[in-house]
N, C-alpha and C positions, 0 to 999 in steps of 0.2 A: 717424468712427473712434473717438471716445470712447464712442459708444453700444455698439459692439462689445466693447469691453473691460468695460463694465458688465455686459453679458450674460454674459460668460465668468466674472466674479467672482460673480454671483448663482446661477449653476448649481452644484448641489452636486457636490463633488469625489468621485469614485469612491474607496472605501477597500477594501483587501483585505489581510488579514494573519492569520497563525496566532496565536491567543491562548493556546492551551493544548495540550499533547500528553500523552496518557496511555495506559496499557495497560488495555484492557477485560478481556482474557482471555489467559492464558498457560499453556500446558501443555508439558512436556518429559517424554517417556517414554523410558526406557532399559530395555526389556523383557528383554534378554539380558545384563545386567550380572551378575557381574563377568566372565563368560566371554568376552564380546565383546572385552575388553581383552587377553586372553592369546592369543586365536586369531589367527594370522597371516593377513591379508588378502592374497589372491594377485592380486586385480585391483581396479581402481577400483570403487567401490560404485555400486549403482543408485540413482538419485534420482528421486523422484516429488514434483513441486512444483506447487501450485495457488495462485493469487493471485486474490483477489476484492476489488472495490472497492464500498463502500456509502456512501450519504450520506443524511442526513436533516435537515429544517429544524427548528431549535430555536426560533427566533423570527424576526421580520421581517429581522434583520440577521446572524444567526448560523446556522452549519450545522456539523453533526458529519460528518466524513468519515473512514471507517475502512477500513484495509487488513487484509484476512484473509489470512494465509499458512498453508498446510499443507505440511509437508515431511516425507517418509518416506524415510529413507536405509537401504538394505538391502545386504547382502552379495550379490554376484553369484554367488558359489560355492555357497551353500546357501540364499539368499533369506531369511536371518534379519535381522530389523530391527535395525539398529544403533541408530537413535533415531527418535522420531517427535516433531515439534515442531508446535505450533499456537499462533498468536498473533493476536490482534485488537488492532491498534495504531491509535489514533484521534487526531484533533485537532479542536479547535473553531476555526473560522475566521470571522472578521468579513468579510462580503461586503455592503458597503453602497453604494448608489447606482451599482450596476453595471447596465447595461441588461439587461433580462429575457432578451434573445436570447443574451447572453454568459454567463449564470450557469451553465448546463449545462456549458459548456467549462471554466470556472473550477473547478467541482466535479470534473470528470472528468479534468482535465489539470493545472492549476496546484496544487490542493490535494495530490493524491497525489505530485506531483513534489517538493514541499516535505517531505512526510512520509516518503517512501520511504527516504532515506539513514539516518534515525534507526531505522526499522524494520529495515533491513538491519544496522545495528550491533548492535541488541538480539539478533537472530537469531544473529549471528556470536558475540557474547559468551555467550549461553546454551549454544551448542554447546561452547564452550571450557570453560565451567563444568561441563558435563555430561561432560567428559573426552575430547573429540573435537578434531580439528583444526577451525579456524573454518569454518563453513559460509557461504560468501560467495555470496549471490544476485547474479546478473548485473544490471546496471542495466536499468531498464524504460523504454521509450519510451511514456509515457502518451498522447502526442498521436497516435501511430500507433494505439494500442488505441482511443482515442476515435473516430478517424476510421473505423476498421474497424467498430466497433460501430454508428456512425451510418449507414454505407453499407449494413450488413446490415439495419438497421431500415427504411431507406428502400426497400430491394429487396424487403422482406417483403410478400407479397400481403395479409396481414392488417393492414396499416398503417392 
């Protein structure tokens, strides 16, 4: 029994944490100001939203994970853009002593799950600062997205 505890103590402990968060790119366009503020909107605006996830290895223990958000909100009445927002929000994550077969899931699920609430808050605040109501992105289930992407990749004939 003493042998078993010695083996557990000598095995390196997995480490995972966000070390830094930062905005890589941010753009807010208000192409129809100031008219957009005095024109009465008769219906809910049309929203086009794209979310992408990228990651790259920095060194043996660190990865950069970035969420890219593109949002275009337009008037349904005349299709005029109310605002266009683009942000690339990233974090540096320590991923040390994690088994190789789990790293992909950590980068595709755990990292964006930690990062997203902060990205969502920045997007909300930028739209308020741009003169609009807060633009609140719906929560994202990164586990479901990861599993769907993995299933598509495995089902692909070019695998």
